[in-house]
N, C-alpha and C positions, 0 to 999 in steps of 0.2 A: 458540182459543175462537171461538165463533160464537153468534149469537142466533137463536132459533127465531121463528116467526111470532107466538107468544104472548108473546114478550118474555123468555122464560127464557134464561139464559146456559148454554150447554153447555160442557163441558170443564173445569169447576171446580166446587167445592162452592159453591153460591149463598148458603149461610148464612155463609161465611167473609168477614171484612171485606176490603175492597179493600186492595191494597198502598199504603202511605203512606210517603213519604220525610220524615224529620224534618230540619228546617233550624234550626240554632242561630244566632240573631243575638244577639251579646253586648249587654248593657245599655250605655248611654252612659257610665256611670261606669267601665266596663272599657275604653273606647276614648278615653282622654284625649287621644291624639294627634290625634283628629278634631275636638276641640272648637273650636279657633281657626278652623279652616276652616269649620265649621258656623256659627259666630258671624258671620263675614264674609259667608257666603252669605245668612243670614237678614237681616242688616242691609241688604244690597243689595236683597233681595226686598221688604222692608218699605218701603224708600225708593222703590223703583219703584212699588209699589202705591199708596202714599199721596202721592207727588209731593213728598217731602222729600229734602234732601241726604243722601247716604250718610254715616253716622257711623263714625268709628274707635272702637276700644275700647282703653283703656289696658291696659298689660301686667298690672297688678295686678287688673283686672277679669277678664281671661282666666285668671289664676292662681286667682281665686276660683271661676270657673266650673269649672276643672279639679279643685278640691277639693270641690265640691258633689256630693252623692250623686245628684241628678237622679231622684227617685222617679217623676216623670211622663215621664221619658225625653226623647226628641227633641221631642215636642210641647210639653212644659213649657219647654224651652230656647227654642223658637221664640216662645212667648208672652212669656217674660221679655225676650228681645232686642227684640221688637216694642214692648213697653211702654217699655223704656229708650230706644230710638231715638225714639219718638214724644214722650216727655216731656223729652228732652234739648234744652236751648236752645243748646248748643255743638256744635262739629264733632266733639268727642270725648266719649265716654261715660266717666264716672269711677266709681270705687268708691263714692263717696258716693251714687250713684244706684242701688245694688244694692237689690233688694226686701228689705224688713225680714226676712221669714221666711228668706230665703237668707242674709243676714248673720248671723242668729242661729244657723242650722244650721252655718255655717262656723266661727263663734266656738267652738262646742262641739267642733269637729274640728281643733283646732290654731290657733285664733285667726283673727280677721278679717283681710282684707288691710288695707293702710294706708288708713284712712278718716279723713277730716277730722272734727274735733270739731264743726264747724258743721253744722247740719241742712241738708239739700239743699232748695233751693227748688223745689217741684214745682208746675207750673201746674195749675189746676183742670181736671180731665178734661172736665167739661161745656163749659168755655170752649174747649178744644182741639177737641172735637167740633163745637161751634157754628161755630167759625172754619172748620173743614174743610168743613162743609156750605155755609156762606155763600160760600166761595171756589169750590166746585164749581158752585154756582148761577150765580155770575157768569161762570165760565169756559164754562159750557154754555148761556149766555143764557136761563136759566130753564127749559130742557128737562128736566123732572123724570125722564123715562125715562132720559136719558143721565146725569143726576146720580146716580140710584139705581144704575145700572150701574157708574159710576166708583167710587162709594163702597161697592159690593158690599152694598147694602141692598135690601130689597123696597120697592116704591113706597109701600105702606101704612105701613111703618116710617118712610120718609122724610117722608111727610105728617105723621105724629105728631111727628117731631122738628122739623119746620118750625114747627108750632104750639107745641110746647114751648119753643123758643128764640125765638119771635116773629120769624121770618124772612119773614113774608108781605110786608112792605114791600120787603125786599131782592129777593124773588122778582118782585114787580111791576116793580121798577126794572130787573131783569135782562131782563125780557121786553119792555121799551120799546125800540123802534128808535131808533137815534141820529138826532137831528134836525139 
């Protein structure tokens, strides 16, 4: 095949669709052997990105992950792992910390994993976000460009959150040189 100066393709019917190769990528629910490795990878990634210790996952949590259908596929798993890592106060993530919708879905498909009858204590998400911003402000000596980059926020969003959480005093203190 070759192209003429007018851009027409010679040597084949130009109205025919181009040749396309189909690539089948199985859904996560069909690759249960990959789940434990993906959980470990996402846990390390989240820990590195947010500066928190790497968390381990109990075997019954991995079992629950393997039984879950994962309608959102790998992206959903990454989000679930991130939430569990960020909200866990311990070094190990337990089945009591499974998202409610996931626990209900698993319950309908053979029962939930061993989950404590006690409700999980979940920290306030706004408090977690406020602490992360405050810590980053102190670590970056109030340089909001660097804080925004570290937290992966736009500067305008960072300004809004500083106002929302009343962190202007912390910002002024972080910018003060040591005397």
